[in-house]
N, C-alpha and C positions, 0 to 999 in steps of 0.2 A: 571570348569566342571558344568554341571547341576548335581543338586542333584536327579532329578528323584523322586520326592515326592510321596509317596506311595497312596495317597487318595486325595478326592476332599476337598478342606478346607472348603466349605459351606456345603454340604450333607454328606461327610465322605465316599463317594463310592470309593471302591477300583480301583485305577489305576496302575496296575503293570508295570514295565518298558517297556513292549511290546503294552501297551494299545494306541489304536488308538482314543481313546476318551479323553485323556488327552489334556487340554489347559493351556498354560502358558502366562504370561506377561513378559515384559523385565526384571522384578525382579524376575521371576521365581514364583511367585504366581501361585499356581496350582488349577484348577477348572475342572469338568467335562463338556463335550461339552454341555449336558443338563442344566446344570446351567448357562453356559455362554450364551446360546442361548435364553432360556426361563426366566430366573431370572435377570442376571446381563446385559443383552443387550449388550454385548461386552463391558462393561466397568469394569476396574478392580476396586473392591470397596478400594482397598489398594493405589492405585496411579493414578487411572484414565486412564490409558492406555488401549490398546485393547489386544486381546490375538490371539495366533496362535498355531497350532498344535505343541505339544512338539515331538521332534524327538525321535526316539527309538535307543537305543544303542546296537550295535550287540552284540547277546548272546554268540556268539564263536569268537575265535581269529582268526579273518581273515587276521590281518596284525597288526605288531607291539604291540602286547598285548593291544590293544585299544579295550576293550570289558567289559562286565559285570563282568567276572570273576576276572579282575583285578582291576575294578572300579565299584564297585556294587552299586546300586540303594540305595537310603536312606530307612529306615525302620520307620523312625520317623514321625508320622502323624502330621499335622498343621491343626487340626480341629477348625475353628474360624467360626462359623455360621454367616452369613452376616445379619444385621439388615435390613430387607427389607424396612420398611419406610423411614428410612436414607438413603439406597443406592439408593431408586427411587428419592429422593428430589435431590441427588449429581448426578445422572446419566441423569436426565431430561435435564439439561443445555448442556451435552458434547455429548450424545449419537448419536446426528445427525451429528456430526464432524467425518469424518474420523480418525480412530485411529493414522494413520501416520501424522495428522496435528494437534493433540491435543497438 
């Protein structure tokens, strides 16, 4: 089950569970859309994968107790600002490769 991390790892922007600005990689590294598009160039600094929109977990019990009330979002931020020079070198070689082919 996704943790639904509460902030962007780079800029620490708040990303509540219903945020449409949250992006995650396959390891659930969490960044805001602005950082993904303008800084990271769709390259996860932790694994090299690409990003997708994070799903929104229902806030109400619509079926089988699968909702935020039973499975709350994480409240622990993971703030690890990206070293921009290091990331630029890392991303330069792979950012033109589609994420699904990396």
